[in-house]
C-alpha positions as CSV (number, residue, x, y, z in Angstrom):
1,M,53.4,-46.2,74.1
2,V,57.0,-45.7,73.1
3,G,58.9,-47.9,70.7
4,E,57.6,-51.1,69.1
5,L,57.1,-54.8,69.7
6,Y,59.9,-55.7,67.3
7,L,59.8,-59.4,66.3
8,E,63.4,-60.6,66.3
9,F,62.6,-63.1,63.5
10,H,61.2,-63.2,60.0
11,R,62.9,-60.0,58.8
12,G,63.0,-61.3,55.2
13,T,59.2,-60.9,55.0
14,Y,59.8,-57.1,54.4
15,T,61.3,-57.9,51.0
16,S,60.4,-61.4,49.7
17,Q,58.1,-61.6,46.7
18,T,58.6,-58.0,45.6
19,A,55.8,-58.2,42.9
20,T,53.2,-59.0,45.6
21,K,54.4,-56.1,47.8
22,Q,54.3,-53.7,44.8
23,G,50.8,-54.9,44.0
24,N,49.7,-54.1,47.5
25,R,51.3,-50.6,47.6
26,R,50.0,-49.6,44.3
27,S,46.5,-50.9,45.0
28,E,46.4,-48.9,48.3
29,H,47.2,-45.7,46.4
30,L,44.8,-46.5,43.5
31,L,42.1,-47.0,46.1
32,R,42.9,-43.6,47.6
33,E,42.6,-42.0,44.1
34,A,39.4,-43.8,43.2
35,E,37.6,-42.7,46.4
36,L,38.9,-39.1,46.0
37,W,38.0,-38.5,42.4
38,A,34.8,-40.5,42.5
39,A,33.6,-38.4,45.5
40,T,34.7,-35.2,43.8
41,A,32.9,-36.2,40.6
42,T,29.7,-37.0,42.6
43,V,29.7,-33.6,44.4
44,R,30.9,-31.5,41.4
45,A,29.3,-33.2,38.4
46,G,26.6,-35.5,39.8
47,V,28.3,-38.7,38.7
48,P,26.9,-41.7,40.7
49,Y,29.4,-42.9,43.3
50,P,30.6,-46.5,42.5
51,Y,30.1,-48.0,45.9
52,E,30.1,-51.6,44.9
53,R,33.2,-51.4,42.7
54,I,35.3,-49.6,45.4
55,E,34.1,-51.9,48.2
56,E,34.9,-55.0,46.2
57,A,38.4,-53.7,45.4
58,W,39.0,-53.0,49.1
59,R,37.9,-56.5,50.1
60,T,40.3,-58.0,47.5
61,V,43.3,-55.9,48.6
62,L,42.7,-56.6,52.3
63,L,42.3,-60.3,51.6
64,N,45.8,-60.3,50.0
65,Q,47.3,-58.7,53.1
66,F,46.7,-62.0,54.9
67,H,49.8,-63.9,55.8
68,D,51.5,-65.6,54.1
69,I,50.5,-63.6,51.0
70,L,51.8,-60.1,51.6
71,P,54.8,-61.3,53.6
72,G,56.0,-63.3,50.6
73,S,56.1,-66.6,52.3
74,S,53.6,-68.6,50.3
75,I,54.1,-71.1,47.6
76,A,54.5,-69.9,44.0
77,W,50.8,-70.6,43.0
78,V,49.6,-68.1,45.7
79,H,51.8,-65.3,44.3
80,R,50.8,-66.0,40.7
81,E,47.2,-65.7,41.8
82,A,48.0,-62.5,43.8
83,A,49.6,-60.9,40.7
84,E,46.5,-61.7,38.6
85,T,44.3,-60.3,41.3
86,Y,46.2,-57.1,41.7
87,A,46.1,-56.6,37.9
88,R,42.3,-56.9,37.9
89,V,42.1,-54.5,40.9
90,A,44.3,-52.0,39.1
91,E,42.3,-52.2,35.9
92,E,39.0,-51.7,37.8
93,L,40.2,-48.8,39.8
94,R,41.8,-47.0,36.8
95,E,38.4,-47.2,35.1
96,V,36.8,-45.6,38.2
97,I,39.5,-42.9,38.2
98,A,39.3,-42.2,34.5
99,R,35.5,-42.0,34.5
100,A,35.5,-39.5,37.4
101,Q,38.3,-37.4,35.9
102,E,36.7,-37.3,32.5
103,A,33.5,-35.9,34.1
104,L,35.5,-33.3,36.0
105,A,37.9,-32.2,33.2
106,G,35.4,-30.2,31.2
107,D,35.2,-29.5,27.4
108,H,38.2,-30.1,25.2
109,T,36.4,-29.9,21.8
110,G,38.7,-28.3,19.3
111,Q,41.6,-28.1,21.8
112,A,43.7,-31.0,20.8
113,S,46.5,-30.0,23.2
114,A,44.4,-29.0,26.1
115,G,44.7,-31.1,29.3
116,V,43.8,-31.0,32.9
117,V,46.4,-32.1,35.5
118,F,45.0,-33.9,38.6
119,N,46.9,-33.8,41.9
120,P,45.9,-36.6,44.2
121,T,48.4,-35.8,47.0
122,P,47.4,-33.9,50.1
123,H,49.9,-31.1,49.3
124,E,50.2,-28.5,46.6
125,R,52.3,-29.6,43.6
126,D,53.7,-27.4,40.9
127,G,50.9,-24.9,41.5
128,V,48.1,-27.5,41.4
129,P,46.1,-27.4,44.6
130,A,46.1,-30.5,46.8
131,L,43.3,-32.9,45.9
132,G,42.4,-30.7,42.9
133,A,43.2,-30.0,39.3
134,L,44.4,-27.3,36.9
135,P,44.7,-26.8,33.1
136,S,48.1,-28.0,32.1
137,E,49.2,-24.6,30.8
138,R,49.0,-23.2,34.3
139,V,51.0,-26.1,35.9
140,G,54.4,-24.9,37.1
141,A,53.9,-21.5,35.7
142,G,55.3,-19.8,38.8
143,N,58.5,-21.9,38.8
144,P,61.3,-20.2,36.8
145,D,63.8,-22.9,37.6
146,H,65.3,-25.3,35.1
147,A,67.5,-28.4,35.4
148,A,70.7,-28.8,33.4
149,L,73.0,-31.7,32.6
150,G,76.6,-31.3,31.5
151,P,80.1,-32.8,31.8
152,D,81.9,-32.6,35.1
153,P,85.1,-30.6,34.7
154,R,86.5,-32.3,37.9
155,T,86.1,-35.9,36.7
156,P,86.8,-37.2,33.2
157,G,83.7,-39.0,31.9
158,G,81.6,-37.7,34.8
159,F,78.5,-35.5,34.7
160,V,76.8,-32.8,36.7
161,L,73.1,-32.5,37.2
162,E,72.0,-29.2,38.5
163,N,69.0,-27.0,39.4
164,A,68.5,-24.0,41.7
165,L,68.6,-26.2,44.8
166,L,70.9,-29.2,44.2
167,T,74.2,-29.9,42.4
168,V,74.7,-33.6,41.9
169,R,77.9,-35.2,40.5
170,V,78.0,-38.6,38.9
171,D,81.3,-40.2,38.0
172,E,82.2,-42.3,35.0
173,R,81.1,-45.5,36.9
174,G,77.6,-44.0,37.3
175,L,78.0,-43.6,41.0
176,V,76.7,-40.4,42.8
177,T,79.9,-38.9,44.3
178,S,78.4,-35.6,45.5
179,I,75.1,-34.0,46.4
180,L,75.5,-30.4,47.2
181,D,72.4,-28.9,48.9
182,R,72.3,-25.2,48.0
183,G,68.8,-24.6,49.3
184,G,69.8,-24.5,53.0
185,D,70.8,-21.7,55.2
186,P,73.3,-20.2,55.7
187,E,75.6,-22.1,53.3
188,D,75.9,-25.0,50.9
189,R,76.0,-28.4,52.5
190,E,77.4,-31.7,51.1
191,V,74.9,-34.5,51.8
192,L,77.0,-37.6,51.2
193,A,79.8,-38.8,53.5
194,P,83.3,-38.0,52.3
195,G,84.6,-40.5,49.8
196,Q,81.5,-42.7,49.9
197,P,79.2,-42.8,46.8
198,G,75.5,-42.6,47.0
199,N,73.0,-44.9,45.2
200,L,75.5,-47.7,45.6
201,L,74.0,-51.1,44.7
202,Q,75.3,-53.9,46.9
203,V,74.8,-57.7,46.6
204,H,75.0,-60.0,49.6
205,Q,75.0,-63.8,50.1
206,D,71.6,-64.5,51.7
207,L,71.7,-68.0,53.4
208,P,69.5,-67.9,56.5
209,N,69.8,-70.8,58.9
210,Q,66.2,-71.7,58.3
211,W,62.9,-70.4,56.8
212,D,64.4,-69.0,53.5
213,A,61.6,-66.6,52.5
214,W,60.9,-65.6,56.1
215,D,64.3,-64.9,57.5
216,V,67.4,-62.7,57.0
217,D,70.2,-63.5,59.4
218,E,72.7,-60.8,60.4
219,F,75.7,-62.6,59.0
220,Y,74.5,-61.8,55.5
221,R,76.7,-58.6,55.9
222,N,79.8,-60.7,56.0
223,T,79.8,-61.0,52.2
224,T,79.3,-57.8,50.2
225,V,79.9,-57.1,46.5
226,D,79.6,-53.4,45.5
227,L,78.2,-52.9,42.0
228,S,80.7,-50.1,41.3
229,E,81.4,-50.7,37.6
230,A,79.0,-49.7,34.7
231,D,78.5,-51.0,31.3
232,S,77.5,-47.5,30.1
233,V,76.7,-44.0,31.5
234,T,74.8,-41.9,29.0
235,P,72.7,-38.7,29.0
236,E,68.9,-39.2,28.7
237,P,66.8,-37.0,26.5
238,P,65.3,-34.2,28.7
239,G,61.8,-35.2,29.8
240,E,59.5,-32.5,31.3
241,G,62.6,-30.4,31.8
242,A,64.4,-32.9,34.0
243,A,68.1,-33.6,33.7
244,A,68.8,-37.3,33.6
245,L,71.5,-40.0,33.2
246,R,71.0,-43.6,32.2
247,V,73.3,-46.1,33.9
248,T,73.5,-49.8,32.9
249,R,75.3,-52.5,34.9
250,S,75.7,-56.3,34.7
251,F,76.4,-58.6,37.6
252,G,76.1,-62.4,37.9
253,D,73.3,-63.5,35.7
254,S,71.4,-60.2,36.1
255,S,71.4,-56.6,34.9
256,V,70.2,-53.3,36.1
257,V,69.3,-50.1,34.3
258,Q,68.9,-46.9,36.4
259,V,67.8,-43.4,35.3
260,I,69.1,-40.8,37.8
261,S,67.2,-37.6,37.4
262,L,66.8,-34.1,38.8
263,A,63.7,-32.1,38.1
264,P,63.4,-28.3,37.9
265,G,62.8,-26.8,41.4
266,A,63.1,-30.2,43.1
267,R,65.1,-30.6,46.3
268,R,65.0,-34.4,45.5
269,L,67.1,-36.7,43.5
270,D,65.1,-39.5,41.8
271,V,66.3,-43.0,40.8
272,E,64.2,-45.1,38.4
273,T,65.4,-48.7,38.5
274,V,64.7,-51.7,36.3
275,V,66.4,-55.0,37.5
276,D,66.4,-58.2,35.4
277,W,67.0,-60.5,38.4
278,H,68.3,-64.0,38.0
279,E,70.3,-64.5,41.2
280,R,69.8,-67.3,43.7
281,E,70.1,-66.8,47.5
282,K,71.3,-63.2,47.1
283,F,70.1,-59.9,48.6
284,L,70.2,-56.6,46.7
285,K,70.4,-53.3,48.5
286,A,70.8,-49.6,47.5
287,A,73.0,-47.6,49.9
288,F,73.1,-43.8,50.7
289,P,75.9,-43.0,53.2
290,L,75.0,-39.6,54.6
291,D,77.1,-37.0,56.4
292,V,74.6,-36.8,59.2
293,R,75.1,-37.6,62.9
294,A,71.8,-39.2,63.6
295,H,71.0,-40.9,66.9
296,E,67.9,-42.5,65.5
297,S,65.9,-43.0,62.3
298,S,62.2,-42.3,61.8
299,S,60.3,-44.7,59.6
300,E,56.8,-44.1,58.2
301,I,54.1,-46.4,59.4
302,Q,50.3,-46.1,58.9
303,F,49.2,-42.6,60.2
304,G,52.6,-41.6,61.6
305,H,56.1,-42.8,62.1
306,V,58.2,-44.8,64.6
307,R,61.7,-43.9,65.8
308,R,64.4,-46.4,66.2
309,P,68.0,-46.1,67.5
310,A,70.7,-45.9,64.8
311,H,73.3,-47.3,67.1
312,T,73.8,-50.9,68.5
313,N,74.4,-50.1,72.2
314,T,72.1,-52.8,73.5
315,S,71.0,-56.3,72.3
316,W,67.6,-54.9,71.4
317,D,69.2,-52.3,69.2
318,S,71.5,-54.8,67.6
319,A,68.6,-57.1,66.8
320,R,67.0,-54.4,64.6
321,F,69.5,-54.9,61.8
322,E,66.6,-54.9,59.3
323,I,63.6,-52.6,59.8
324,C,60.3,-52.0,58.2
325,A,59.1,-48.7,56.8
326,H,56.4,-47.6,54.4
327,R,57.1,-44.6,52.1
328,W,60.2,-43.1,53.7
329,V,63.0,-43.3,56.3
330,H,64.2,-40.0,57.8
331,V,67.5,-39.3,59.6
332,A,68.6,-36.0,61.1
333,E,70.9,-34.1,63.4
334,P,69.8,-30.9,65.0
335,G,69.1,-28.4,62.2
336,Y,69.4,-30.8,59.2
337,G,67.7,-34.0,58.0
338,V,67.6,-36.2,54.9
339,A,64.8,-38.5,53.8
340,V,65.1,-41.7,51.6
341,L,61.8,-42.3,49.8
342,N,60.4,-45.3,47.9
343,D,57.4,-46.3,45.8
344,S,57.2,-50.0,46.8
345,T,60.0,-51.0,49.2
346,Y,59.4,-52.0,52.8
347,G,62.7,-53.4,54.1
348,H,65.5,-51.1,55.1
349,D,68.6,-50.9,57.4
350,V,70.2,-47.9,59.1
351,T,73.7,-47.9,60.5
352,R,76.0,-45.3,62.0
353,D,79.8,-45.2,61.9
354,V,82.4,-42.8,63.2
355,R,84.9,-41.8,60.5
356,S,88.6,-41.2,60.9
357,D,88.0,-37.4,60.5
358,G,85.8,-37.4,63.6
359,G,82.6,-37.1,61.6
360,T,79.7,-39.5,61.6
361,T,78.2,-41.4,58.7
362,T,74.6,-42.5,58.8
363,T,73.9,-45.0,56.1
364,V,70.4,-45.7,54.9
365,R,69.9,-48.7,52.7
366,L,66.8,-49.9,50.9
367,S,66.2,-53.7,50.5
368,L,65.2,-54.2,46.9
369,L,65.3,-57.9,46.1
370,R,65.9,-61.3,47.6
371,A,66.1,-64.8,46.0
372,P,65.1,-67.5,48.6
373,R,64.5,-71.0,47.3
374,F,61.8,-72.1,49.8
375,P,58.8,-72.2,49.6
376,D,58.9,-70.8,46.0
377,P,62.2,-71.8,44.2
378,D,61.7,-69.0,41.7
379,T,61.1,-66.2,44.1
380,D,61.5,-62.8,42.4
381,Q,63.1,-64.2,39.3
382,G,62.6,-61.8,36.3
383,E,62.1,-58.1,35.8
384,H,61.3,-55.6,38.5
385,R,60.8,-51.8,38.5
386,F,61.4,-49.6,41.5
387,R,61.5,-45.9,42.1
388,Y,63.3,-44.3,45.1
389,A,64.7,-40.9,45.9
390,L,66.8,-38.9,48.2
391,A,65.5,-35.6,49.7
392,P,68.2,-33.5,51.3
393,G,67.3,-30.9,53.9
394,A,64.0,-32.6,54.7
395,E,62.1,-32.3,57.9
396,I,59.5,-34.9,58.9
397,E,56.7,-33.0,57.1
398,D,58.8,-32.8,54.0
399,A,59.4,-36.5,54.1
400,V,55.6,-37.0,54.4
401,R,54.9,-34.7,51.4
402,E,57.6,-36.3,49.2
403,G,56.5,-39.8,50.2
404,Y,53.0,-39.1,48.9
405,R,54.4,-37.5,45.7
406,I,56.6,-40.4,44.7
407,N,53.7,-42.9,45.2
408,L,51.0,-40.7,43.7
409,P,51.9,-39.3,40.3
410,V,49.7,-36.6,38.7
411,R,47.4,-37.7,35.9
412,E,46.6,-35.6,32.8
413,V,43.3,-36.0,30.8
414,P,41.9,-33.9,28.0
415,G,39.9,-30.9,29.1
416,D,40.1,-27.3,30.3
417,A,38.5,-27.2,33.7
418,V,39.7,-26.0,37.1
419,V,38.7,-28.6,39.7
420,A,38.6,-27.1,43.2
421,P,39.3,-29.6,46.0
422,L,36.5,-30.8,48.2
423,V,38.5,-29.9,51.3
424,A,41.6,-27.9,52.2
425,V,43.7,-27.9,55.4
426,D,45.7,-24.9,56.6
427,D,48.5,-26.9,58.3
428,P,50.9,-29.0,56.1
429,G,51.6,-31.2,59.0
430,V,48.0,-32.3,59.2
431,V,47.5,-34.7,56.3
432,V,44.3,-35.6,54.5
433,E,44.5,-39.3,54.0
434,S,41.1,-40.1,52.6
435,V,38.2,-38.3,50.9
436,K,35.2,-40.5,50.1
437,L,31.5,-40.8,50.4
438,A,30.0,-42.4,53.5
439,D,29.6,-46.2,53.4
440,D,25.9,-45.9,54.4
441,R,25.2,-44.3,51.0
442,S,23.7,-41.2,52.6
443,G,25.8,-39.0,50.3
444,D,27.8,-37.5,53.2
445,V,31.4,-36.7,52.5
446,V,33.9,-38.4,54.9
447,V,37.3,-36.8,55.3
448,R,40.0,-38.7,57.3
449,L,43.1,-36.8,58.4
450,Y,46.0,-37.3,60.8
451,E,48.7,-35.3,62.6
452,A,51.9,-36.4,60.9
453,R,54.8,-34.6,62.7
454,G,54.3,-36.3,66.1
455,G,53.4,-33.1,67.8
456,R,50.3,-31.1,68.7
457,A,48.5,-29.1,66.1
458,R,45.4,-27.0,65.6
459,A,44.1,-27.2,62.1
460,A,41.3,-25.7,60.1
461,V,39.5,-27.8,57.5
462,S,37.5,-25.9,54.9
463,T,35.0,-27.5,52.6
464,G,34.7,-26.6,48.9
465,F,31.0,-27.5,48.8
466,P,27.9,-26.6,50.8
467,A,27.5,-28.7,53.9
468,S,24.6,-28.5,56.4
469,G,26.7,-29.9,59.3
470,V,29.7,-31.8,60.5
471,R,30.5,-34.2,63.2
472,A,33.6,-36.3,64.2
473,V,33.1,-40.0,63.8
474,N,35.1,-43.1,64.4
475,L,36.8,-45.3,61.7
476,L,33.5,-47.0,61.1
477,E,32.0,-43.6,60.3
478,E,29.8,-43.8,63.5
479,E,29.4,-41.4,66.3
480,Y,31.3,-42.1,69.5
481,E,31.5,-40.7,73.0
482,E,35.1,-39.6,72.9
483,A,34.7,-37.5,69.8
484,P,36.7,-34.2,70.0
485,D,35.1,-30.8,70.2
486,L,34.9,-29.0,66.9
487,L,34.7,-25.3,66.3
488,T,32.6,-24.7,63.2
489,T,31.7,-21.6,61.2
490,A,29.7,-21.3,58.0
491,D,30.4,-19.1,55.0
492,S,27.8,-17.3,53.0
493,D,28.0,-19.9,50.2
494,G,27.2,-22.7,52.6
495,S,30.7,-24.1,52.9
496,L,32.0,-24.9,56.4
497,R,35.3,-24.2,58.2
498,V,36.1,-26.6,61.0
499,S,38.8,-26.1,63.6
500,A,40.1,-28.9,65.8
501,A,43.0,-29.5,68.1
502,L,44.9,-32.7,67.4
503,R,47.2,-34.7,69.7
504,P,50.4,-36.2,68.3
505,F,49.6,-38.8,65.5
506,Q,45.9,-38.4,66.2
507,I,43.5,-39.6,63.5
508,L,40.4,-37.4,63.0
509,T,37.5,-38.5,60.8
510,L,35.0,-35.8,59.9
511,R,31.6,-36.5,58.4
512,F,30.1,-33.6,56.4
513,E,26.4,-33.7,55.8
514,R,25.4,-32.6,52.3
C-alpha cells in the first residue's frame, strides 16, 4: 500500500476539544509506563502485576476513542465526562507506576538527596539506559555541555540561547529569528527561512460552511493575524541547566505565555505554552518556516509514518491542506532534515513556497486550538498547556526518538538502585513499543517492537532476565502460522539473545517464557 485514504472532510476533528485529545495522548503514554514498570517490578522485585487495574484502564481509554468523543464532535456533557474519566485513569496509572518504581528504587534511608531517575523511552537518555534507571548523581555525568542565555549584540532587546549544538536568537518581540545548527557537517547551517521568524503564533477566522466542530475549510487561510507583539520578554531562572526565556502575549480576549528553552547537549529547541483561550470561531496555529526544500512531509502514525506531498500539484494534493500526525512531522531535503515535535497535538499543515532568492521555504504549522460553537458552544474555552519542539538536523530515527522523549518525561523517586532494563535492542531504528506481562497471567514477558525507519533491518533483542524460551506471537499474544523465524542464543546466566529480520514498518511481538 502507498499513501492513504484521505477523507476530504472533517479536518477539524484533528484539533477540536483539545483537552480530550490531551487526555487520550497522556493516557496512552501512562499505560505504556504502567505496563513497563509493573512488569519490571514483577521480574526484578517480585511485586504482583496489577492485571485488573491495567486492563480496566485500557478499556476506559479505548472506549473514549470512539467517535464522536476523541474527534471532539460531541456535546459538552460528553467532554466533561471524558475529562473526569481521563483524570481517574491518570490517577490510577500514576499509582501503579509509583508502586512499581518505589519497589525498584532500593534503599534511601539516611540519604535525603538520593534519587533514582527512570527512563521510560526506548532510547538512552542522558546516560540512563532505555527502559531502565540510574541514580541521579550518574545522570548526564558524561555530558560536559552547558546552555547559556545572554543579550544579543545584533538586536537591541534581543537574546541569544546557546549550547554546543545550537545558537538561537530571539528578538525583542519574543520571536525566534535564527536557529543556527552547529552540530552538522561540514559547516553551520541556518534552519529558518530568511526573514521569517519561527514559533510564530497565528490566528485565523474559522467559519466552516457546515459542521462547526467537524470541519475546517480551506478559505480559513484568507484571514491571518500574526501575534508578533509581546507584552514582555524576560529571562527565566535556569532550570536543570537549561537556558530559557518567558514570552507573554495578549490578543483578543485571550493571552499566551511561552517558555522557550534550550537544554545542555540538546539539538532541540523546546516551547512550553500556556494559552488562556477565550476566542470564538478562531483557529490558533504555531508556524516554523524552514529553509528546507522538501518534496514531501513524513507524519508519525501508529507503528510508523506516512509520507504526503508538500506541494499542491493535483487536486488530491490540494485537498490535504490539513493533515494528521501523532508525535512528529518531519521534512527533509537530501542530506538534511528537521522535525517538529509535540506532546498532544494532532492537526498540522505543511506548505512549500519558492522565495525571490530562488530558495524554497517549507513551513510546518501545528494546529493548537479551535473555537467552534456547535455542538458545544464553549469548545476549548479556558486554559490549555502544550509542549512542542523543533529538532534541527533530524533523520527519521531522530524524530522517533525525540517524539518519545517529549511525551515521556523521566521520573525521579527516592532511592539508590541501578535498574537494568528487561530488554535491549541493538538497532535504534527498531523501537520497543511495549513491555508487559502476558494477558493470560502465565508470567511470560511480552515485548512488542517495530521497524520505524521504513526500511529493512536485522535487530538483536537481548533479555535482562533468565528466559527458558521465546516465540513470535500475534497482537493477541497467540501463536500464528506466519510467524517469522528467530535465531536464538542463550547466555550462561539464562538470558536470551534473539535475532530477527524485519520488513519496513513490521511489527514483531516476542513472548519470553520465564
